[in-house]
Every structure is written in C-alpha cells, then in structure tokens.
C-alpha positions in Angstrom: 27.8 59.0 188.2 26.9 57.6 191.6 25.4 59.8 194.3 28.6 59.4 196.4 30.8 60.6 193.6 28.4 63.5 192.8 28.4 64.6 196.5 32.2 64.4 196.7 32.5 66.5 193.5 30.0 69.1 194.8 31.8 69.4 198.2 35.1 69.8 196.5 33.8 72.5 194.1 32.2 74.4 197.0 35.3 74.3 199.1 37.5 75.3 196.2 35.3 78.2 195.3 35.3 79.8 198.8 39.0 79.4 199.7 41.4 82.1 198.5 44.2 81.0 196.2 47.8 82.2 196.3 47.1 85.1 193.9 44.2 86.4 196.0 46.4 86.2 199.1 49.3 88.0 197.4 46.9 90.7 196.1 45.4 91.2 199.6 48.8 91.7 201.1 49.9 94.0 198.2 46.8 96.1 198.5 47.1 96.5 202.3 50.8 97.3 202.2 51.0 99.4 199.0 47.5 100.6 198.1 45.4 100.1 195.0 47.4 102.3 192.6 50.7 100.5 193.4 49.1 97.1 193.3 47.6 97.5 189.8 50.8 96.3 188.0 50.8 93.2 190.2 47.1 92.6 189.3 47.8 93.1 185.6 50.7 90.7 185.7 48.6 88.0 187.4 45.8 88.4 184.8 48.2 88.4 181.8 50.2 85.5 183.1 47.0 83.4 183.7 45.7 84.2 180.3 49.0 83.4 178.7 49.2 80.1 180.6 45.7 79.1 179.4 46.6 79.9 175.7 49.9 78.1 175.8 48.2 75.0 177.5 45.5 75.1 174.8 48.2 75.2 172.0 50.0 72.3 173.6 46.9 70.3 174.0 46.0 71.0 170.3 49.5 69.9 169.3 49.3 66.7 171.3 45.8 65.9 170.0 46.8 66.4 166.4 49.9 64.3 166.9 47.9 61.3 168.2 45.2 60.8 165.7 42.8 58.0 166.4 39.5 56.9 165.0 37.6 57.8 168.2 39.0 61.3 168.7 
C-alpha cells in the first residue's frame, strides 16, 4: 500500500470515528427530550437491530460464498 493510500485511509478512519452517526444523533435527541428511562427501549432496538443486521449479512455472505466455489477461495 502506498503512503498516499495509507494516509487517505487513516484520515478517513479518524474522521469516521469522531463524527456521530444517525443512531447517536437520534439517541441524543431522545435522551434530551424523554430522559434515560424512556430512551432505553430505543437504545435496545438500535442494538438488537444492528446485531441482527450483522448476523443476517454474515449468513448471506456465507450462502454466496458457498454457492460460488472456486479453487482460490
């Protein structure tokens, strides 16, 4: 990997790690408007939904990988 590519990757990773995503922004607004106790179901839904998305994506990737067998995979 060239130095330019590595620098671009590091800059992107840094900026991505310090900017809030949509879920963080929604949770901030929910916490301010409704408080911690009433925001817990929202937080639980985000966490469960993200975990479910990761599991389903993994299952889909496994299915695609097993359907396309090649000698280098």
